[in-house]
C-alpha positions as CSV (number, residue, x, y, z in Angstrom):
1,M,0.0,0.0,0.0
2,P,1.5,3.4,-0.9
3,T,2.4,5.7,1.9
4,S,1.6,9.5,1.9
5,H,5.2,10.2,0.9
6,D,4.8,7.8,-2.1
7,R,1.6,9.6,-3.2
8,D,3.4,12.9,-3.0
9,H,5.9,11.9,-5.6
10,P,4.6,11.1,-9.1
11,S,6.0,8.0,-10.9
12,S,6.6,9.5,-14.4
13,V,10.1,9.8,-15.6
14,L,9.9,13.7,-15.9
15,A,8.4,13.9,-12.4
16,R,11.2,11.7,-11.0
17,V,13.9,13.9,-12.6
18,R,12.2,17.0,-11.2
19,H,11.9,15.4,-7.8
20,A,15.6,14.5,-7.9
21,L,16.7,18.1,-8.7
22,V,14.3,20.1,-6.5
23,P,15.0,19.7,-2.8
24,H,11.9,19.4,-0.7
25,S,11.4,19.1,3.0
26,H,10.2,16.3,5.2
27,D,9.8,17.9,8.6
28,H,7.1,15.4,9.6
29,A,8.7,12.2,8.2
30,T,9.3,9.3,10.4
31,A,12.3,10.2,12.6
32,I,14.6,8.8,15.1
33,Q,13.5,10.4,18.4
34,T,16.7,11.0,20.4
35,A,19.6,13.3,19.6
36,E,22.2,10.6,20.3
37,Q,20.6,8.1,18.0
38,S,20.1,10.6,15.2
39,S,23.7,11.9,15.4
40,A,25.1,8.3,15.5
41,E,23.0,7.5,12.4
42,G,24.1,10.6,10.6
43,I,27.8,9.9,11.3
44,R,27.4,6.3,10.2
45,A,25.7,7.4,6.9
46,A,28.5,9.9,6.3
47,W,31.3,7.4,6.7
48,I,29.6,4.7,4.6
49,S,28.8,7.0,1.8
50,L,32.3,8.5,2.0
51,V,33.8,5.1,1.3
52,G,31.4,4.5,-1.6
53,M,32.1,7.9,-3.2
54,A,35.9,7.6,-2.7
55,A,35.9,4.3,-4.6
56,T,33.9,5.9,-7.5
57,A,36.1,9.0,-7.6
58,A,39.3,7.0,-7.6
59,M,38.1,5.0,-10.7
60,Q,37.0,8.2,-12.4
61,V,40.3,10.0,-11.8
62,V,42.3,7.2,-13.5
63,I,40.0,7.3,-16.6
64,V,40.1,11.1,-16.8
65,W,43.9,10.9,-16.9
66,I,44.0,8.4,-19.7
67,S,41.1,9.8,-21.7
68,G,41.2,13.6,-21.3
69,S,37.4,13.8,-21.0
70,I,36.2,17.2,-19.8
71,G,32.7,15.9,-19.1
72,L,34.1,13.1,-17.0
73,L,36.5,15.6,-15.3
74,A,33.4,17.7,-14.4
75,D,31.7,14.8,-12.9
76,T,34.8,13.7,-11.0
77,V,35.5,17.2,-9.6
78,H,31.9,17.3,-8.2
79,T,32.4,13.9,-6.6
80,L,35.6,14.9,-5.0
81,G,33.8,18.0,-3.7
82,H,31.5,15.7,-1.8
83,L,34.4,13.9,-0.3
84,V,35.9,17.2,0.9
85,T,32.6,18.3,2.6
86,T,31.8,15.0,4.2
87,I,34.6,15.2,6.8
88,P,33.3,18.6,8.2
89,L,29.8,17.1,8.3
90,I,31.0,14.2,10.4
91,I,32.8,16.7,12.7
92,A,29.6,18.8,13.0
93,F,27.6,15.8,14.0
94,R,30.1,15.0,16.8
95,V,30.4,18.6,17.9
96,G,26.6,18.8,18.1
97,L,26.6,16.1,20.8
98,R,28.7,18.3,23.2
99,A,26.9,19.6,26.2
100,P,25.9,23.3,26.4
101,T,28.2,25.6,28.2
102,R,27.8,29.0,29.9
103,R,29.0,30.7,26.7
104,F,27.0,28.4,24.3
105,A,23.9,27.9,26.4
106,Y,21.9,26.4,23.5
107,G,24.6,23.9,22.6
108,F,26.6,23.4,19.4
109,R,24.1,21.9,16.9
110,R,24.3,25.0,14.7
111,A,27.6,23.6,13.5
112,E,25.7,21.3,11.2
113,D,23.9,24.2,9.5
114,L,27.2,26.1,9.1
115,V,28.6,23.0,7.4
116,G,25.6,23.2,5.1
117,L,27.0,26.6,4.0
118,L,30.4,25.1,3.5
119,I,28.9,22.4,1.3
120,G,27.3,25.1,-0.9
121,L,30.7,27.0,-1.2
122,V,32.6,23.9,-2.3
123,I,29.9,23.0,-4.8
124,A,30.0,26.6,-6.2
125,L,33.8,26.4,-6.5
126,S,33.6,23.1,-8.4
127,A,31.0,24.6,-10.8
128,M,33.4,27.5,-11.5
129,L,36.2,25.1,-12.2
130,I,34.1,23.0,-14.5
131,I,32.9,26.1,-16.4
132,G,36.6,27.3,-16.9
133,E,37.7,23.9,-18.2
134,S,34.7,23.6,-20.5
135,V,35.3,27.0,-22.0
136,R,38.9,26.2,-22.6
137,A,38.0,22.9,-24.2
138,L,35.5,24.7,-26.5
139,A,38.3,27.1,-27.7
140,Q,40.8,24.3,-28.1
141,P,39.0,21.0,-28.6
142,R,40.8,17.9,-27.3
143,E,40.7,14.6,-28.9
144,L,39.3,12.0,-26.5
145,A,41.1,8.7,-26.1
146,N,39.8,5.4,-24.7
147,L,36.1,6.3,-25.2
148,G,35.1,2.8,-24.1
149,W,36.6,3.4,-20.7
150,V,34.9,6.8,-20.5
151,L,31.5,5.2,-21.2
152,L,32.2,2.6,-18.5
153,A,33.3,5.2,-16.0
154,A,30.1,7.2,-16.7
155,V,27.9,4.1,-16.0
156,V,29.8,3.2,-12.9
157,G,29.7,6.8,-11.7
158,A,26.0,7.1,-12.2
159,T,25.3,3.9,-10.3
160,G,27.6,4.6,-7.4
161,N,26.4,8.1,-6.9
162,E,22.8,7.2,-7.1
163,V,23.3,4.5,-4.4
164,V,25.1,7.0,-2.2
165,A,22.4,9.6,-2.9
166,R,19.5,7.3,-1.9
167,Y,21.2,6.3,1.3
168,R,22.1,9.9,2.4
169,I,18.7,11.3,1.6
170,R,16.9,8.5,3.3
171,V,19.0,8.8,6.5
172,G,18.9,12.6,6.3
173,R,15.2,12.8,6.2
174,R,14.8,10.2,9.0
175,I,17.0,12.3,11.4
176,G,15.9,15.7,10.0
177,S,19.4,16.7,8.8
178,A,19.2,19.4,6.1
179,A,23.0,19.2,5.5
180,L,22.9,15.4,5.0
181,V,19.9,15.7,2.6
182,A,21.7,18.4,0.7
183,E,24.8,16.2,0.3
184,G,22.5,13.4,-0.9
185,Q,20.8,15.8,-3.5
186,H,24.3,16.8,-4.7
187,A,25.3,13.1,-5.0
188,R,22.1,12.5,-7.1
189,T,23.1,15.4,-9.3
190,D,26.4,13.6,-9.8
191,A,24.5,10.5,-10.9
192,L,22.6,12.6,-13.5
193,T,25.8,14.3,-14.7
194,S,27.5,10.9,-15.1
195,L,24.7,10.0,-17.5
196,A,25.3,13.3,-19.3
197,V,28.9,12.2,-19.8
198,L,27.6,9.4,-21.9
199,L,26.2,12.0,-24.3
200,G,29.5,13.8,-24.5
201,A,31.4,10.6,-25.2
202,G,28.8,9.6,-27.8
203,G,29.1,12.9,-29.5
204,A,32.9,12.6,-29.7
205,W,32.5,9.1,-31.1
206,L,30.3,10.5,-33.9
207,G,32.9,13.1,-34.8
208,W,31.9,16.2,-32.8
209,P,34.8,16.9,-30.5
210,Q,33.2,19.9,-28.8
211,A,30.4,17.7,-27.5
212,D,32.4,16.8,-24.3
213,A,32.9,20.5,-23.5
214,V,29.2,21.3,-24.1
215,V,28.2,18.6,-21.8
216,G,30.6,20.0,-19.2
217,L,28.8,23.4,-19.4
218,G,25.5,21.6,-19.1
219,I,26.7,19.8,-16.0
220,A,27.9,23.1,-14.4
221,A,24.4,24.6,-15.1
222,V,22.7,21.7,-13.4
223,I,25.0,22.0,-10.4
224,V,24.3,25.8,-10.0
225,V,20.5,25.2,-10.2
226,V,20.6,22.5,-7.5
227,L,23.0,24.5,-5.4
228,V,20.7,27.6,-5.3
229,R,17.6,25.5,-4.5
230,S,19.2,23.2,-1.9
231,M,20.7,26.1,0.0
232,G,17.2,27.5,0.6
233,T,16.5,24.9,3.3
234,T,19.9,25.6,5.0
235,L,19.4,29.4,5.0
236,T,15.8,29.0,6.3
237,R,17.0,27.0,9.2
238,L,19.8,29.5,10.0
239,M,17.1,32.2,10.1
240,D,15.1,30.0,12.6
241,G,12.5,29.1,9.9
242,V,10.4,26.0,9.8
243,D,8.1,24.4,7.1
244,H,4.6,25.6,6.6
245,G,2.3,23.5,8.8
246,T,4.8,22.8,11.5
247,L,3.3,25.3,14.0
248,D,-0.2,24.2,13.1
249,R,0.8,20.7,14.1
250,V,2.3,21.9,17.3
251,E,-0.8,23.8,18.2
252,E,-3.2,21.0,17.3
253,I,-1.4,18.5,19.4
254,A,-1.1,20.8,22.4
255,A,-4.8,21.7,22.2
256,T,-5.7,18.0,22.6
257,V,-4.0,17.7,26.0
258,P,-6.6,17.6,28.8
259,G,-6.8,20.9,30.7
260,V,-5.6,23.1,27.8
261,L,-8.2,25.7,26.9
262,T,-6.4,27.4,24.1
263,V,-2.8,27.6,22.7
264,E,-1.0,30.9,22.3
265,H,2.3,32.2,21.0
266,A,3.7,28.9,19.6
267,R,7.2,29.0,18.1
268,A,9.6,26.4,16.8
269,R,13.0,26.4,15.2
270,W,15.6,23.9,14.0
271,V,19.0,23.7,15.7
272,G,21.0,21.3,13.5
273,H,18.9,18.3,12.9
274,R,16.8,18.7,16.0
275,M,13.9,21.0,16.7
276,E,13.0,23.1,19.7
277,A,9.7,24.8,20.5
278,D,8.0,27.0,23.1
279,L,4.4,28.0,23.6
280,Q,1.9,29.3,26.0
281,V,-1.3,27.5,26.9
282,Q,-4.4,28.9,28.7
283,V,-5.7,26.8,31.6
284,D,-8.5,27.2,34.1
285,P,-7.5,30.1,36.5
286,A,-9.0,28.1,39.4
287,L,-6.2,25.5,39.1
288,T,-3.3,25.4,41.5
289,V,0.2,26.1,40.4
290,R,1.0,22.4,40.7
291,E,-2.0,21.4,38.5
292,G,-1.0,24.0,35.9
293,D,2.5,22.7,35.9
294,T,1.2,19.1,35.4
295,I,-0.7,20.2,32.3
296,A,2.4,22.0,31.0
297,H,4.4,18.8,31.4
298,G,1.7,16.8,29.7
299,V,1.8,19.2,26.7
300,A,5.6,18.9,26.4
301,E,5.4,15.1,26.6
302,A,2.7,14.9,23.9
303,L,4.7,17.2,21.6
304,T,8.0,15.4,21.9
305,A,6.3,12.0,21.4
306,R,4.3,13.0,18.3
307,V,6.4,15.7,16.5
308,P,9.4,14.1,14.7
309,N,12.8,15.5,15.6
310,L,11.4,17.7,18.4
311,D,14.0,17.6,21.1
312,H,12.9,20.2,23.7
313,V,9.7,22.1,24.5
314,D,9.2,25.0,26.9
315,V,5.5,25.3,27.9
316,H,4.1,28.2,30.0
317,A,0.7,27.6,31.5
318,C,-1.2,30.9,31.9
319,P,-4.6,31.4,33.8
320,A,-7.0,32.2,31.0
321,A,-8.5,35.3,32.5
322,D,-5.1,36.7,33.6
323,Q,-3.6,36.1,30.1
324,A,-6.5,37.9,28.5
325,A,-5.9,40.9,30.8
326,D,-2.2,40.9,29.9
327,V,-3.1,41.0,26.2
328,R,-5.5,43.9,26.7
329,A,-2.9,45.8,28.7
330,G,-0.3,45.2,26.0
331,R,-2.6,46.5,23.4
332,R,-3.3,49.7,25.5
333,R,0.4,50.3,25.9
334,G,0.9,49.9,22.2
335,A,-1.8,52.3,21.4
336,E,-0.4,54.9,23.9
337,G,3.0,54.5,22.4
């Protein structure tokens, strides 16, 4: 039976290509619930994919050297870029596990989002290198050698990168890591560009030597498009943004807790691959402080149990009448100001 996620992704070839190139969020996907488990899973995914991509890149480097293919060089450079950015990602996962300090009272999980920016920078630099090499090859076409090996490298590169992409994206969505998902999206772009190398080699085989350079420019264009789109999620999180519907879900769950009259001032933000939230709930003013505190704890437990990746919740229980008076007083002060 198809899941809701399956229904959201059309099965046509064009739709699948678009889905591969356009990053999309899965804030409410099934997630590992503890920070320690999610970080360990992210580190494991990074190391496993690092080994897979290193093997793919090593094979491609050898064939670039013996063939002189610019298209394959472009693909290889992008793959090497992923290797460069995977190490800081692993470090960021480990740093994020450190306990908060007096200076960094909210912890160190933002390191993961900063690595997301580093990933974008490395990919941008690789695109610039590819463009430069492609333009040079257009001006001075190079005769490709060992085209059979180039074709084989393209097929192996596409397969290896797609396997890595699927693994990274699946784990990234499960633990809520925008940086790991972005790395997976870039690996999937590598898979698509490996297939594009086939076109360049085929064109050269048919007597059009510039085909390889043209494909290199096409690869660079795809990289830039994916870079711009994938960085949107990272920048949104750095600005404390969440997906549409996240706060609605928080408010709906909080409102179902016995004793909660209404929910006010709900906020949420991502810190690395974990989320934090705070909100106010109105309760019966006749309740004791202990009873109000019990309701607040119930809200926090309900949210952390039902909202994926939500790690910490601050809930303030306010007597309904007193909160209404505070709101009216605030409006009066605003009008007087």
